[in-house]
Each structure stands twice: as structure tokens, then as C-alpha cells.
C-alpha positions in Angstrom: 10.4 4.3 -39.3 9.9 5.9 -35.8 11.1 3.8 -33.1 9.0 3.6 -29.8 10.9 3.5 -26.6 9.3 1.4 -23.7 10.0 4.0 -21.1 8.7 1.7 -18.3 11.3 -1.1 -18.9 14.2 1.3 -19.3 16.2 0.7 -16.1 16.6 4.6 -15.6 12.9 5.1 -15.7 12.6 5.5 -12.0 15.2 7.9 -11.8 13.9 10.0 -14.7 10.4 9.7 -13.1 11.7 11.0 -9.8 14.0 13.9 -11.2 10.9 15.2 -13.4 8.5 14.9 -10.4 11.0 17.0 -8.3 11.2 19.5 -11.1 7.5 19.8 -11.2 7.4 20.4 -7.5 10.0 23.1 -7.9 8.0 24.8 -10.7 4.7 24.4 -8.6 6.4 26.1 -5.6 7.2 29.0 -7.8 3.6 29.1 -9.2 4.7 28.3 -12.7 1.9 25.7 -13.2 2.1 25.1 -16.9 5.9 24.2 -16.4 4.9 22.1 -13.4 2.2 20.3 -15.3 4.6 19.5 -18.1 7.0 18.1 -15.7 4.5 16.0 -14.0 3.0 14.7 -17.3 6.6 13.9 -18.6 7.1 11.9 -15.2 4.1 9.9 -15.8 5.5 8.7 -19.3 8.3 7.1 -17.2 6.1 5.7 -14.6 2.3 5.9 -15.3 1.4 4.3 -12.0 2.9 7.3 -10.1 0.0 8.3 -7.9 1.7 11.4 -6.5 2.6 12.6 -10.0 -1.2 12.3 -10.9 -2.2 14.0 -7.9 0.3 16.8 -8.6 -0.7 17.1 -12.1 -4.3 17.4 -10.9 -3.4 20.3 -8.7 -1.7 22.1 -11.7 -4.9 21.9 -13.6 -6.9 23.0 -10.6 -4.5 26.2 -10.5 -4.9 26.8 -14.1 -8.5 26.8 -13.8 -9.1 23.4 -16.0 -11.3 21.4 -13.5 -12.4 18.9 -16.2 -8.6 17.9 -16.6 -8.1 18.2 -13.1 -10.9 15.6 -12.4 -9.4 13.2 -14.8 -6.0 13.3 -13.0 -7.5 13.0 -9.6 -9.7 10.1 -10.7 -6.4 8.5 -12.1 -4.6 9.0 -8.7 -7.6 7.7 -6.8 -7.4 4.3 -8.9 -3.8 4.1 -7.9 -3.7 5.1 -4.3 -4.1 2.9 -1.3 -7.6 3.3 0.3 -6.2 4.6 3.6 -4.3 7.5 1.8 -7.2 8.6 -0.4 -8.9 11.6 1.7 -6.8 14.4 0.0 -7.2 13.2 -3.5 -11.1 12.8 -2.6 -11.3 16.3 -1.6 -9.6 17.8 -4.5 -11.6 15.6 -6.8 -14.7 16.8 -5.0 -13.5 20.6 -5.5 -12.9 19.8 -9.3 -16.5 18.6 -9.7 -17.8 21.5 -7.6 -16.0 24.0 -9.9 -17.8 22.1 -12.9 -21.1 22.4 -11.1 -21.5 18.6 -10.9 -22.9 18.9 -7.3 -24.3 15.4 -6.8 -20.9 13.7 -7.8 -19.0 16.3 -5.8 -21.0 15.5 -2.7 -20.3 11.7 -3.1 -16.7 12.3 -3.0 -16.7 14.8 -0.2 -18.7 12.1 2.1 -15.8 9.7 1.3 -13.1 11.9 2.9 -12.1 10.4 6.3 -13.0 12.2 9.3 -9.4 11.8 10.5 -8.2 13.8 7.6 -6.9 17.3 7.6 -9.1 18.0 4.6 -12.2 16.8 6.5 -13.6 20.1 7.7 -13.0 21.9 4.3 -14.7 18.9 2.7 -17.7 19.4 4.7 -18.0 23.1 4.1 -17.6 22.4 0.4 -20.1 19.6 0.6 -22.7 22.2 2.0 -21.8 24.6 -0.9 -22.6 21.7 -3.3 -25.8 20.8 -1.5 -26.8 24.4 -1.8 -25.7 24.6 -5.5 -22.9 27.1 -5.0 -19.6 26.2 -6.5 -17.8 29.5 -5.4 -15.0 30.1 -3.0 -13.7 26.4 -2.2 -12.2 26.2 1.1 
């Protein structure tokens, strides 16, 4: 009989999550996006509520040109993130929707990016692209 390990209750889970997240960041910096995605996915096995790992996983999928998977990861990150820290996630989620030609949905997320965010200007540019039905060349 196969044993199931409850990784969340293991006292080392936080350490393992952190170690795998850091490994994912290292792979991402080296542009090894498949390896980074695997590391972030494994980190999430140890702490499924890790907003940063979900966001990073979405970025990996984006780099691998898998916008539907990126959308799912960004939506999960958005669910877990404090409202005052959502702008980068909203922007990237809008981009993954724009890449899938889901223009109306992309526009709704771009509209939610805070004017105080560093992503605001790029969100406005990409929102205009979505309005015009042009998914090419995200900012």
C-alpha cells in the first residue's frame, strides 16, 4: 500500500518550500524555465498557500509560452495575495489573458492595476492593445 505524506504538517515543510523556491529563482535567473517551474511546483507541494511560488510558477509558464497555465497560476496567486500587493499579479494575469486573445477579461484585470504600481503604465499600454484586439508585443 502506498503511503501518502502530509507535507503540510511536516515540521520541515517550510524549510523545504523555501529551499525549493530559492532553487527555482536561481534556475529562473539562468533562464532555465522548465527547471524553475519544476522547483516552484515542488515548493508548492510543501506549502500550497505560497503566493510568491504561484506567481513565480506563472512567470515560468509565461516564459515557456504556456499562457493558459500561466493564467491558472496567476489566478491562484491572486486568491492568496493581500489586496494591496496584487498589482504585479493583476498585470501578469492580464498579459496571459491577452496572449490567449481573451481581450475583455484582460482589460478587466488591467483596470485593477493600481496607479501607484510600477506596472501601471505597462498595464495601460497593454489594455489599449486588448481594446484594439492586438495581443502582440506585451510591454
